[in-house]
C-alpha positions in Angstrom: 158.8 130.2 82.7 157.5 132.9 84.9 159.4 135.3 87.3 158.1 137.4 90.2 160.1 140.3 91.6 159.4 141.3 95.1 160.9 144.5 96.4 161.5 144.8 100.1 162.7 147.4 102.5 164.9 145.5 105.0 166.4 147.5 107.8 170.1 146.8 107.9 170.1 145.5 111.4 167.4 142.9 110.3 169.2 141.7 107.2 170.6 138.5 108.6 167.3 137.6 110.1 165.5 138.4 106.9 167.9 136.3 104.9 167.6 133.3 107.2 163.8 133.4 107.1 163.8 134.0 103.3 166.0 130.9 102.9 163.6 128.7 104.9 160.5 130.1 103.3 161.9 129.8 99.8 163.0 126.2 100.4 159.6 125.3 101.9 157.7 126.8 99.0 160.0 125.1 96.4 159.5 121.7 98.0 155.7 122.0 98.8 154.1 124.2 96.1 153.5 122.9 92.6 155.4 124.9 90.0 157.6 126.7 92.4 161.2 126.6 91.1 163.1 128.5 93.7 164.3 132.1 94.1 167.4 134.3 94.5 168.0 137.5 96.5 169.9 140.6 95.5 170.7 143.7 97.6 171.2 147.2 96.3 174.8 148.4 96.4 173.6 152.0 96.6 170.7 151.6 98.9 171.4 148.7 101.3 167.9 148.6 102.7 166.6 147.8 99.2 166.4 144.1 98.6 164.9 142.2 95.6 163.8 138.6 95.8 163.3 137.0 92.3 161.2 133.9 92.2 161.0 131.4 89.3 157.8 129.6 88.6 156.9 127.0 85.9 153.8 129.0 84.9 151.8 132.1 85.9 148.9 129.8 86.8 151.1 128.0 89.5 152.1 131.4 91.0 148.4 132.6 90.9 147.3 129.5 92.9 149.9 130.3 95.5 149.2 134.0 95.5 145.5 133.8 95.8 145.1 136.3 98.7 148.3 138.4 98.0 149.6 137.6 101.5 150.5 133.9 101.4 150.8 132.4 104.8 154.2 131.0 103.9 155.5 134.6 103.3 154.1 136.2 106.4 157.3 135.7 108.5 159.2 137.8 106.0 156.6 140.5 106.2 157.0 140.6 110.0 160.7 141.5 109.5 160.6 143.7 106.4 158.2 145.8 104.4 157.2 144.5 101.0 157.2 147.5 98.7 156.0 145.9 95.5 155.4 142.7 93.5 155.8 142.7 89.8 155.4 139.8 87.4 157.4 138.9 84.2 157.1 136.3 81.5 160.6 134.9 81.0 161.7 135.3 77.4 165.2 133.8 77.6 167.6 132.8 80.3 171.3 132.6 79.4 172.6 132.3 82.9 174.7 129.3 83.9 
């Protein structure tokens, strides 16, 4: 498995809107892009404007096909609401979550 962590700056007053758009975008990607396995979102307790979305992919190659231009059309609505700070990729070693 392969994980991608996106860091976002989401103004507090736009958090509900961002979450709704993220939910729709994530579901759309999961159902329409080969290898996309979904995502989850966490928000910093210390810095409420800092949000991470962590996507799970079957393989790096699947994500690279999706990510070809670094601003996938499916994610542009999210970028209209919040500022994407960074994107970092990880090879999953082991997942013991339930």
